[in-house]
C-alpha positions as CSV (number, residue, x, y, z in Angstrom):
1,M,3.7,37.2,-98.1
2,N,2.9,34.2,-100.0
3,A,1.3,31.1,-99.7
4,A,4.2,29.2,-98.7
5,A,4.6,31.8,-95.7
6,A,1.9,30.3,-94.0
7,P,3.5,28.2,-91.6
8,A,5.9,30.9,-90.7
9,L,3.1,33.1,-89.7
10,A,1.2,30.4,-87.7
11,K,4.5,30.0,-86.0
12,L,5.2,33.6,-85.2
13,T,1.7,33.7,-84.0
14,R,2.0,30.9,-81.4
15,A,5.6,32.0,-80.5
16,F,4.1,35.4,-79.6
17,T,1.3,33.8,-77.4
18,D,3.8,31.5,-76.2
19,G,5.9,34.3,-74.8
20,F,2.7,35.4,-72.7
21,N,2.4,32.1,-71.0
22,R,6.3,31.9,-70.4
23,D,5.9,35.4,-68.8
24,D,8.8,36.7,-70.9
25,L,8.0,40.2,-71.4
26,D,11.0,40.9,-73.3
27,G,10.5,38.0,-75.4
28,V,6.9,39.1,-76.5
29,M,8.3,42.8,-77.0
30,A,11.1,41.5,-79.6
31,F,8.1,40.4,-82.0
32,F,6.8,44.3,-82.3
33,A,7.8,46.7,-84.9
34,E,9.1,49.9,-83.2
35,D,5.9,51.9,-84.4
36,A,3.4,49.1,-83.3
37,V,-0.3,49.7,-81.9
38,Y,-2.0,47.7,-79.6
39,D,-5.8,47.9,-79.1
40,E,-7.0,46.4,-76.2
41,F,-10.3,45.1,-75.6
42,D,-11.3,47.8,-73.4
43,G,-10.8,50.2,-75.7
44,R,-7.5,51.9,-74.6
45,R,-4.9,52.1,-77.3
46,H,-1.3,52.1,-76.9
47,V,1.3,53.2,-79.8
48,G,5.2,52.4,-80.0
49,R,7.1,50.1,-78.1
50,D,7.5,51.7,-75.0
51,A,3.6,52.5,-74.4
52,I,2.9,48.4,-75.4
53,R,5.6,47.6,-73.0
54,A,4.1,49.7,-70.1
55,A,0.6,48.5,-70.6
56,F,1.9,45.0,-70.3
57,V,3.8,45.3,-67.5
58,P,1.4,45.0,-64.8
59,Q,0.4,41.6,-66.3
60,F,3.8,40.3,-66.5
61,R,4.7,41.5,-63.1
62,G,1.7,39.3,-61.8
63,D,-0.5,42.0,-60.6
64,F,-3.7,40.3,-62.1
65,G,-2.6,36.9,-60.7
66,R,-1.3,34.1,-63.3
67,I,-2.6,34.5,-66.9
68,R,-2.4,31.8,-69.4
69,F,-3.6,31.6,-72.9
70,H,-4.9,28.6,-74.4
71,E,-5.3,28.3,-78.0
72,E,-8.8,27.4,-79.7
73,D,-8.1,28.2,-83.1
74,L,-5.6,29.8,-85.5
75,F,-6.4,31.2,-89.2
76,V,-3.6,32.8,-91.0
77,D,-3.8,34.8,-94.4
78,P,-0.2,35.4,-95.1
79,G,-1.2,37.5,-98.6
80,A,-2.7,40.1,-96.4
81,G,0.1,39.4,-93.5
82,R,-2.9,38.6,-90.9
83,A,-3.3,36.0,-88.4
84,L,-6.3,35.5,-85.9
85,I,-5.8,33.6,-82.9
86,S,-8.8,32.5,-80.7
87,W,-7.9,31.6,-77.0
88,T,-9.4,30.8,-73.8
89,C,-7.6,32.7,-71.2
90,T,-7.3,31.6,-67.5
91,L,-6.8,33.7,-64.6
92,E,-5.4,32.0,-61.3
93,R,-5.8,34.3,-58.3
94,D,-6.6,34.0,-54.5
95,G,-6.9,30.4,-55.3
96,K,-9.6,30.7,-57.8
97,T,-9.3,30.3,-61.7
98,R,-11.6,32.2,-63.8
99,A,-11.4,32.1,-67.7
100,W,-13.0,33.8,-70.7
101,R,-12.6,33.6,-74.5
102,G,-11.2,36.0,-76.8
103,L,-9.0,36.5,-79.8
104,D,-6.1,38.5,-81.0
105,V,-5.8,39.9,-84.8
106,L,-2.2,40.5,-85.6
107,H,-1.2,42.5,-88.4
108,V,2.3,41.5,-89.5
109,R,5.0,43.4,-91.7
110,D,8.4,42.3,-92.4
111,G,8.3,39.7,-89.5
112,R,7.3,42.3,-87.0
113,I,3.9,42.5,-85.1
114,V,2.2,45.9,-86.3
115,V,-1.1,45.9,-84.9
116,K,-2.4,43.9,-82.1
117,E,-5.9,44.2,-81.8
118,T,-7.3,42.1,-78.7
119,Y,-11.3,40.9,-78.7
120,A,-12.7,39.5,-75.4
121,K,-15.8,37.9,-73.6
122,A,-15.0,39.1,-70.2
123,E,-17.1,38.8,-67.2
124,R,-17.3,42.5,-67.0
125,P,-16.4,44.1,-69.9
126,R,-14.9,47.7,-69.5
127,I,-15.6,49.9,-72.4
128,A,-14.2,53.4,-72.3
129,T,-17.0,56.0,-72.3
130,R,-16.4,59.8,-73.2
């Protein structure tokens, strides 16, 4: 990617995030490469589109409540094919709204996301122990 690709990478990142806010699982999945990797903030790793889709289903089904991501900052490095979007995530459930801050680091190749790394400041972080 070259410097002229910065607007395209920013647009891809925002459209990807908007898919979550529209509860559009198929739309979100269309951004991923077949061999993509999704690293969750709790340490779980999902490899391949089928595994990533399965990881997202509870969220898109509404199991946790209504989740929305509100962009704070967006940084793109088209030369490296990387985007970092920081956000505040709101969760509406049982008449209450909670929020936390986090970010996604996206690795993009040929217009598709090949890696999505999520980091979050959660109320109760869940770190897998071995």
